[in-house]
N, C-alpha and C positions, 0 to 999 in steps of 0.2 A: 199398535192399533191406533188408527186416526179416525176422527170424524170427518175432517175436511183436509185430506192429504195435500191437495193442490195448494192451498193457502198455508197450511202448517209447515210444509216442507219447501216452500217457495225459495228459489235461489236469492241470496242476499241482494244482488243487484236489482232484481225485479221487485223485491220487497221494498227496498229503499225508494225506487221510482214510484211505487204505489203510495208509500208514506208521504212523499213530497207532494204528489198530486192532491192527496186528500188534505194535507196540511194547508196548502194554498187555498183550497175551497173553503176550509173551515175558517181561516183567518179572514177571508173575504166576507163570509157570512156574519161573523161576529162584529166585524167593523161596520157592516151595513145595517144590522138589525139589533144590536145590543149597545145602547148608548153608553153603558159603563165601560165596555171594552174600547169603544171609539174614543172616549175621553182619555183613557189611560194611554192608548196608542198615540193619540195626538200630542199628549203631554211629553211622550218620549220621542216624538218626531219620526214615527214609523208608520208606514202605510202598507196595505196588502201587497202592493207591487214590490216592496222591499224583500219579500220572502221568495228567494230564487234557489235556495239550497236548504237541505236539512239543517245545516249549521246556522242558518239565519234565524232559527227558532230562538236563539239567545237574544235577538233584538226585541223580542216580545216581552210584555210585562208579566210578572208573576200574578197568580190568583191565589187568594187565601180563603180560609173559612170565614174570616171577618167580612170579606167581600160579599159572600152569600148572605150573611146576616144583615149587612148594610143595605142589601137590595131585596130584603124579605118582603113578600114571599116570592114574587115571580119576576123580579127586575132583571135577572140575567137570562131569562128565557129568550131563545132566538126565533120562536115561532108564536103565532097567536094562540090563545088559550083554546080556541076551537080545534086545534090540532093536537092538544095535549090530552092523552087518554088515560094517563096514570100519574098520580102525585104521591111521592113518598116524603118522609120527613125524619130528621133525627129526633132524639128524645128532648133535646134542648134543655139540658140540665143547668146550663148557665146562659142567661139572656135568651134571645130569639133562637129557635131551632133553624137548622139548615133545611131547605126545601129543594127537592129535585123532581124533575118532570120527564115524561117519556112520550114520544109519539108512537103510533102503531109500528112504524118502521124501527124505532129504537127498541121496542119490546121484542120484535122479531130478531134483531141483531143480538140482544141480550140472551135470548133462548139459544141462538147459534153458538155464542161464546160458552155458555154453560154446557151445551152438548159436547163441545170440544173438551171442556174441563172434565166432565164426568167420564168421557171415553178415555182420557189420560189415566184415570183411576180404574180402568177396566170394566166400567159399566157398559152394558149392551141392552138391547130390547128384551133380553131374557132376565135382566136384573130386577130386583125389588129394592127400591130406594126409599129408606125411611128418613124423611126430612124433618129433623128436630130443631131446625132453625126457626126463629119466631116469624110468624105471619103477621101481616098488618103494615104499619108505617115503616117498620124495619125492612130493608130491601132483601135481606138474606133469604128468607123463606120462599118468596114468590120467584126470585131469580133461579134458585135451584129447582123449584117445582117445574117451571116451564122448560128448562133445559132437559130435565129427566123425561118429561113427556115427549120432547122433540126426538130423543133417541129411541122412543118407544118403550122405555122401561115402565114398570108398574110403580106408581108413586104412592107412598103412605104419607099424607100431609099431617103428621102427628104434632108438629110445632113443638115448642118447649114445654117442660113441666110434666106432671103426672108420671113420674119415672117408672113406677111399678107397671103402669099400663103400657108405657113404651116397651118395656121388656117383654110383657105378655104379647104385644104385637110382633116383636121380633120372633118369638117362639111360634106363634100361630100363623103368621103371614110369610114366614121364611125370608126375612130381611137379609139381603146380601150386601147392601151398601148403606152406611150410616152417615148422615151429614149433620153436624152440629159443632159447637165450640169444643176444643180439646178438654177444657175443664169440665164440661158437662159429660163428655164421654167417660172421664175418670169417675165421675159421680155415678154414672150408670153402672159401671163395673162394681163399685162399692155396694150398690143396692142389689145387683145380681148375686154378690157373695152372701149378703144377708138373706136372700131368698133361696140360697142353696142351688143356684143355677151355674153350671159350668159353661163359660163362653164357647168352649170347643164343641158343645152340643148344639150350638146355633149354626145357622147357615151364613153367618157374617163372613165376608171376604175382605172388605175394605172400609176405611173411614175417610171421609173428606172433611178435614177440620180447618177452621179459620175463624176470623173475627177477633182474634187476639194473638199476640206473639207467643210462640212456644218453641222450646229448645229441642235439639237432637236427642237429648236424654229423655225428654218427655215423649218423643216419638217411640223410642225404644220401650219405654214403660207402657205406653198405650198398646203397642204391638204385642208385647209379651202378655199383658193382662187380658186383652180382648181377642188375641189370636187372629190378628188382621194385618193387612198392609195399611199404614197410615199415610195419607197424602195431605200436604199443606196447600191450601187454596188462598188466594189473595184478592181482595177487592175493597172498595169503599163506595159509600152511597154517592158522594159527590161526583165520582167518575162514571159509575154505572151500577155498582153493587158487586157481588161476587162474580168472578169470571174474568177479572183483569189478568190474572196469572195463576198458574197451577204447576205443581211438580209432575213430571213424567215418571215412568217406572224407574228411571235411573236415580231419582231423588238426590240430584246434586245441584239443585237450583230450580226456581219456578219460571217457566216460560211465560214471558209477557206477550200477549197477542198483539204484535206490532202492526197488523193491518188495521187495528182500531185505536191503538194507544202508542204515543211516543214517550219513551222513558228517558229521563236524565237523572244524574246524581250531582247534587250541588253541596258546597260547603254551607251548612245551615247558618253560619254567622255572616259570611260575606256574600253569599249568592253565586259564588264562582262555580262554574261547571267543572266537575272533577273527571279525570280520565277513567276508563274502564278498570275495574278491580279495586278502586278506592272506595272506602265506606263514606257515606254521607247521607243527605236527605233525598228521598225519592221525589221527583217532580214528574207529573204526568200531564200530557196533553191529549185530549180526545180528538180523533180525526175522522170519526164516522158516526157522529151523534148529532141529532137534529134539535131536540127540545132544549137541552142544556149543554152546549159545548163548553169545555173547560180548557183554558189556555194556561199552560205551565202551572198547574195546580200543585201547591206545596202540601204534600201529604203529611209531613212531620214524621214519617216512618223512615227509619235508618237502615240502610241496606247497601248493596253494591251490585254492579252489572258485569256480566261475563258474556262476551260475544263469541267465545270459542265454540266450535261445532260440537253438538251433542250426539252421542252415539244412538239416541232414539230416532234420529233422522230429522227432527224438527229444527228449523233454522232460526226461529225467533229467539231473541236475547233472553238470557236467564238472569233473574235477580236472586241473590242469596236470601235465606230465611231472614225475615225482619228481626233485627236485634231488639227493637222496641220502638216506641214512639218518643220523640223528643219531649213531648208533654207528659209522658209517663216516667221519664227519667227523673231521678232525684240526685241532687248534687250534695254530697256530704264532704264538707271541708275541701272543696275543689275537685273532688273525685266524682265522675259520672257513674251512677249505679242504675242498672236496669233490672227489673224483676226476672227477666229471662236468664241473666247471669247467675242470680241466686238459685233459680230453679235448676240450672244445669249442674251446679255443685251438689245440691241436696239430693238429687236423684242418683248420685253416685255413692251415697252413703247408706249402708244397710240399716234397717229398722227405722227408716224415715219415710213417712207418707208424702205424696206429691201435693200437699196442701201447706201453704205458708202465707205469711203476711209481713210486709215491711212497714214498720212503724217508725216514723221520723219525728223527733222532738228537738227542741232547742233548750238547753240548760246552761245557765251561766254564759250566754252568748255563743255557745258552741253547739253545733249540730250533732245529734247522736242517732245512730241507727240501731234499732232493735229488730231482730228477725224472729217472729213467732213460728215455730216449727212443730207440726204434728208428728208424733211418733207412733209406731205400730203398737197394737195391743200387747204383743209379747214384750217389747221394750218397756212399756209403761208398767207392766206387772213385775218387771225385774227389780232387784234391789236398788236402793238409792245410789249406791256407789257406781253401778253400771250406767244409770241415767246421767250421773254427773260426768262420767267419762265420755258418754255420747255427746253431751253438751259441749265439752272441751274439743272433741274431734270436729264437730260442726263449726265451732268458732274458728278453729285453726284453719280449716279448709276455706271458709268464707273470707277470712282476712287475707289469706294468701291469694285468692282469686280476685278479690275486689280492690285490694290495696288500701283498705281503710279499716279502722277498728270497728268491731261489731259486738253487740250484746246478743246473746241467743236465749230465747225463752222456749223451753220445751212445754208443749201443751198436750193435753190428753187426746186420744183418738176421737175423731168426729166432732171436735169442739169448734173448729173454724168453719165459717159460713160456707156452705156449698152453693154453687151457682148453676142455674139452668140456662144461663146466657154467658155474657162476658164476666170472667172472674175479677173480683176486686183484689188487687195484689198490693196496693200501697195505701197507707193511711198517714197523711202528712199533717201532723198536729202543730207544726210551727206557726207562730204568729209573726208575720212580717210587718 
């Protein structure tokens, strides 16, 4: 099932021609109307006329989140403020927040992309979409909302929080598709259990989960608990919001909508472009955006690209599930550790709940990793000897998977913080 079959299944040659044409137009626009980009390009000795092939994109400078902060609030906008009809912003936990803007045409394109994404997950005009992403300055909620309206679905703008009410709405309104973070979906299931509600009694068919990395084991857990199909969706505010990429029913990678975005994978240390299949940092260029075009934006997300044909019929490149963000990664004695790696191990062990926290400390000039793991009610009520054995099993499996020594702390059920948005997985207590 496609929303826009002509584009989604466009032959690669035609798709590449479209990408090149839009890339040239975008480079010309940013060079002409965004002083920051012109200065960067002049410094590198590159002009719009130098972009004659898709490979020439490597001649262009990278853009980082710091560039957005340095040009706060509107310094990277390529249109006058009279053309900007929507402004979103990050939370700005450190320093200035990043600000993104949209023209009317940008919003229409965003709705189109989200219409494609929701259709990938089986949504139609007959669906009831409960949108539990946050509304407001966060891009997620409104992006999903307008996409769902575009396909003609009934939208419940529930936003995040008030979980018992969320579940009541699912029951009373006949929700078929749930959109939220995977960690919040897990928490919803926990509350359902407390309320004595069996998910199989709901009309839920699918969940579209994003805004944080999550593993295949988490997918299996969500699908089993909620009795749904779980789809991974990808996006980030700086690029457009949700709708950059999504899984098709094959669930073997997320299709990047290449008529709007050019994806590259680079070595995060050297900036060198890596060949298809190799893992590295995802770099995205917008080629169909007016207010805030992004040239070679470094996402910090670690993934790989696969150009092989997909049996779903879509021709757009697939990216693997994001392993994690380079800025979420912790380095323990030279070993890179991602929360998703820990999650994948824990969800294979019986009597362990999908709630955990990585606590990193430095003792005697050595980094130590302690993983706090929530155990099930049954395990917690068992005799101490069995708990000790469970702790040893978890330690052994984690050390084998991560390649670094780990301390495991078993904590009682429901003691770790629940999240209605992005889950906090790492607490770094090191003093550098």
